[in-house]
C-alpha positions as a printed NumPy array, in Angstrom:
array([[ 39.624, -11.201,  13.666],
       [ 39.675,  -7.923,  11.72 ],
       [ 37.371,  -9.408,   9.065],
       [ 35.008, -10.745,  11.707],
       [ 34.901,  -7.382,  13.449],
       [ 34.237,  -5.636,  10.144],
       [ 31.4  ,  -8.009,   9.285],
       [ 29.915,  -7.635,  12.753],
       [ 30.079,  -3.847,  12.509],
       [ 28.432,  -3.946,   9.086],
       [ 25.667,  -6.205,  10.397],
       [ 24.989,  -3.882,  13.346],
       [ 24.94 ,  -0.882,  11.013],
       [ 22.428,  -2.511,   8.643],
       [ 20.165,  -3.561,  11.508],
       [ 20.265,  -0.039,  12.911],
       [ 19.562,   1.42 ,   9.467],
       [ 16.554,  -0.852,   8.973],
       [ 15.055,  -0.183,  12.407],
       [ 15.653,   3.576,  12.406],
       [ 14.396,   4.221,   8.872],
       [ 11.222,   2.208,   9.476],
       [ 10.699,   4.117,  12.705],
       [ 11.403,   7.463,  11.007],
       [  8.725,   6.814,   8.363],
       [  6.219,   5.827,  11.036],
       [  6.808,   9.078,  12.938],
       [  6.264,  11.377,   9.957],
       [  3.257,  13.632,  10.257],
       [  1.708,  16.431,   8.257],
       [  0.386,  19.801,   9.372],
       [ -2.431,  20.623,   6.982],
       [ -6.037,  21.7  ,   7.318],
       [ -8.551,  18.963,   6.657],
       [-10.949,  19.184,   3.741],
       [-14.423,  19.817,   5.175],
       [-17.709,  18.079,   4.361],
       [-16.286,  14.864,   2.917],
       [-18.888,  12.318,   1.879],
       [-17.993,   9.094,   3.686],
       [-18.112,   5.577,   2.302],
       [-20.663,   3.089,   3.552],
       [-18.016,   0.356,   3.581],
       [-14.541,   0.591,   5.173],
       [-11.355,   1.196,   3.175],
       [ -8.938,  -1.742,   3.322],
       [ -5.238,  -1.125,   2.599],
       [ -3.384,  -4.282,   1.529],
       [  0.346,  -4.469,   2.204],
       [  2.633,  -5.258,  -0.699],
       [  5.857,  -7.218,  -0.497],
       [  8.064,  -6.297,   2.429],
       [ 11.537,  -6.984,   3.748],
       [ 13.575,  -6.165,   6.847],
       [ 14.419,  -2.777,   5.315],
       [ 10.77 ,  -1.892,   4.598],
       [  8.301,  -3.637,   6.883],
       [  6.59 ,  -1.069,   9.083],
       [  3.965,   1.492,   8.073],
       [  3.843,   0.24 ,   4.478],
       [  1.41 ,   2.955,   3.307],
       [  2.993,   5.794,   5.281],
       [  0.568,   8.756,   5.713],
       [ -2.26 ,   7.539,   3.438],
       [ -4.351,   5.568,   5.973],
       [ -4.072,   8.17 ,   8.736],
       [ -4.842,  10.991,   6.287],
       [ -8.094,   9.311,   5.255],
       [ -8.933,   8.326,   8.829],
       [ -8.594,  11.941,   9.958],
       [-11.137,  12.879,   7.304],
       [-13.598,  10.48 ,   8.942],
       [-13.162,   7.329,   6.845],
       [-13.116,   3.91 ,   8.486],
       [ -9.719,   2.45 ,   7.57 ],
       [ -8.323,  -1.058,   8.069],
       [ -5.104,  -2.832,   7.096],
       [ -4.592,  -6.321,   5.712],
       [ -1.004,  -7.112,   6.665],
       [  0.025, -10.08 ,   4.556],
       [  3.216, -12.161,   5.023],
       [  6.302, -10.25 ,   3.963],
       [  7.413, -11.746,   0.663],
       [  6.695, -15.471,   0.294],
       [  4.227, -15.646,  -2.649],
       [  2.514, -18.843,  -1.499],
       [  2.052, -17.639,   2.07 ],
       [  0.761, -14.279,   0.883],
       [ -1.724, -15.916,  -1.48 ],
       [ -2.881, -18.397,   1.145],
       [ -3.419, -15.651,   3.724],
       [ -5.39 , -13.528,   1.252],
       [ -7.647, -16.442,   0.286],
       [ -8.259, -17.277,   3.943],
       [ -9.094, -13.653,   4.691],
       [-11.478, -13.2  ,   1.755],
       [-13.368, -16.409,   2.525],
       [-13.731, -15.448,   6.184],
       [-15.044, -11.997,   5.238],
       [-17.561, -13.534,   2.838],
       [-18.778, -15.891,   5.56 ],
       [-19.136, -12.963,   7.96 ],
       [-21.061, -10.949,   5.298],
       [-18.606,  -8.064,   5.6  ],
       [-17.797,  -5.664,   2.766],
       [-15.001,  -3.192,   2.049],
       [-13.234,  -1.158,  -0.612],
       [ -9.809,  -2.669,  -1.333],
       [ -6.722,  -0.497,  -1.945],
       [ -3.424,  -1.904,  -3.19 ],
       [ -0.435,  -0.941,  -5.292],
       [ -0.097,  -2.089,  -8.901],
       [  2.414,  -4.85 ,  -8.202],
       [  0.191,  -6.34 ,  -5.482],
       [ -2.821,  -6.221,  -7.787],
       [ -0.822,  -8.072, -10.431],
       [  0.235, -10.587,  -7.778],
       [ -3.347, -11.373,  -6.734],
       [ -5.295, -10.738,  -9.926],
       [ -5.855, -14.455, -10.626],
       [ -6.966, -15.104,  -7.024],
       [ -9.522, -12.299,  -7.131],
       [-10.889, -13.456, -10.486],
       [-11.176, -17.059,  -9.356],
       [-12.799, -16.35 ,  -5.999],
       [-14.883, -13.314,  -7.041],
       [-15.388, -12.471,  -3.363],
       [-18.624, -10.725,  -2.414],
       [-16.804,  -8.782,   0.3  ],
       [-14.786,  -6.713,  -2.201],
       [-16.963,  -3.798,  -3.318],
       [-14.267,  -2.046,  -5.349],
       [-10.542,  -2.093,  -6.071],
       [ -8.351,   1.005,  -6.096],
       [ -4.946,   0.56 ,  -7.717],
       [ -2.129,   2.883,  -6.62 ],
       [  0.286,   3.263,  -9.515],
       [  3.345,   5.419, -10.178],
       [  4.718,   6.311, -13.577],
       [  7.688,   4.05 , -12.814],
       [  5.373,   1.054, -13.256],
       [  4.65 ,   0.037, -16.828],
       [  1.06 ,  -0.853, -17.721],
       [  0.406,  -4.585, -17.904],
       [ -2.253,  -6.799, -19.412],
       [ -3.832,  -6.964, -15.959],
       [ -5.024,  -3.376, -16.213],
       [ -6.65 ,  -4.106, -19.585],
       [ -8.8  ,  -7.044, -18.548],
       [-12.435,  -6.587, -17.555],
       [-12.572,  -5.82 , -13.803],
       [-14.675,  -8.05 , -11.556],
       [-15.814,  -5.041,  -9.461],
       [-15.673,  -1.266,  -9.977],
       [-11.986,  -0.507, -10.362],
       [ -9.922,   2.663, -10.764],
       [ -6.238,   3.518, -10.945],
       [ -4.675,   6.465,  -9.133],
       [ -1.597,   7.732, -10.952],
       [  0.594,   9.146,  -8.191],
       [  2.998,  12.02 ,  -8.603],
       [  6.667,  10.978,  -8.807],
       [  9.583,  12.405,  -6.829],
       [ 13.208,  11.443,  -6.344],
       [ 13.631,  13.671,  -3.3  ],
       [ 13.49 ,  12.465,   0.28 ],
       [ 15.668,  11.355,   3.157],
       [ 18.996,   9.905,   2.075],
       [ 18.849,   7.111,   4.654],
       [ 15.235,   6.164,   3.898],
       [ 16.058,   5.997,   0.19 ],
       [ 19.179,   3.945,   0.938],
       [ 17.198,   1.497,   3.056],
       [ 14.603,   1.184,   0.293],
       [ 17.369,   0.443,  -2.211],
       [ 18.434,  -2.431,   0.042],
       [ 14.797,  -3.531,   0.19 ],
       [ 14.765,  -3.649,  -3.626],
       [ 18.024,  -5.614,  -3.677],
       [ 16.63 ,  -8.211,  -1.27 ],
       [ 13.539,  -8.592,  -3.473],
       [ 15.576,  -8.441,  -6.667],
       [ 13.659,  -9.301,  -9.811],
       [ 10.275,  -8.377,  -8.36 ],
       [  8.565,  -5.179,  -9.512],
       [  8.149,  -2.809,  -6.577],
       [  6.435,   0.576,  -6.24 ],
       [  8.524,   3.676,  -5.602],
       [  8.727,   5.462,  -2.262],
       [  6.746,   8.346,  -3.736],
       [  3.978,   5.978,  -4.85 ],
       [  3.768,   4.637,  -1.294],
       [  3.524,   8.107,   0.237],
       [  6.976,   8.136,   1.836],
       [  8.34 ,  11.258,   0.084],
       [  7.391,  14.556,   1.71 ],
       [  7.444,  16.45 ,  -1.595],
       [  4.527,  14.43 ,  -2.992],
       [  2.853,  12.586,  -0.128],
       [  0.129,  15.161,   0.521],
       [ -0.728,  15.606,  -3.169],
       [ -0.966,  11.846,  -3.563],
       [ -2.999,  11.523,  -0.362],
       [ -5.46 ,  14.074,  -1.771],
       [ -5.835,  11.921,  -4.89 ],
       [ -6.813,   9.063,  -2.591],
       [ -9.252,  11.347,  -0.795],
       [-10.903,  12.231,  -4.119],
       [-11.186,   8.537,  -4.94 ],
       [-12.7  ,   7.833,  -1.506],
       [-15.365,  10.47 ,  -2.073],
       [-16.158,   8.897,  -5.463],
       [-16.544,   5.543,  -3.704],
       [-18.848,   7.194,  -1.172],
       [-21.035,   8.483,  -3.998],
       [-21.107,   4.972,  -5.475],
       [-22.136,   3.513,  -2.093],
       [-24.883,   6.133,  -1.795],
       [-26.306,   5.3  ,  -5.223],
       [-26.24 ,   1.553,  -4.534],
       [-27.655,   1.977,  -1.035]])
């Protein structure tokens, strides 16, 4: 009975940790003046979710989408299945084909590990809906052959600023997330905009990239 009670208590604690840390990240906000006169993109910005688990499932990109949206950019999310590679690939293919049929276009944003995951799909399909790809990379991720191959659309990599600071419980939950997805390369919390010490600086890097995309849209338009 003591063992059962201990296991039950541990289970309840882990569930509470997962729910509360995901909720805590979602409630984070920033109090900063907006950069005026931003040139806006013709096509929306599409954030693609990377691999998730029970300990990291909500608000995958933290402040990045809302930061860009508050500067006037049209922002959407493509929330793929959590971690099953086949389901994730199937959902992405279905989405890209449907967007091509609907004649929609967007600028795709994803982290380095997600780009590596879907590189072959993007090269095989060569979807017309993808106008550009922005790769979010931290210095914890080693360069791969993927980044050296000729891109199918205009592509750029944002090297985010690293930080090991942050909430103890959020970091602990993310460590459990990494354990669950053991063996799979995952971006750091700082890369994903979850660390207060670097999230605004990294969000500004994304803003600079968005303005570059807007200039590209203007030239092509």
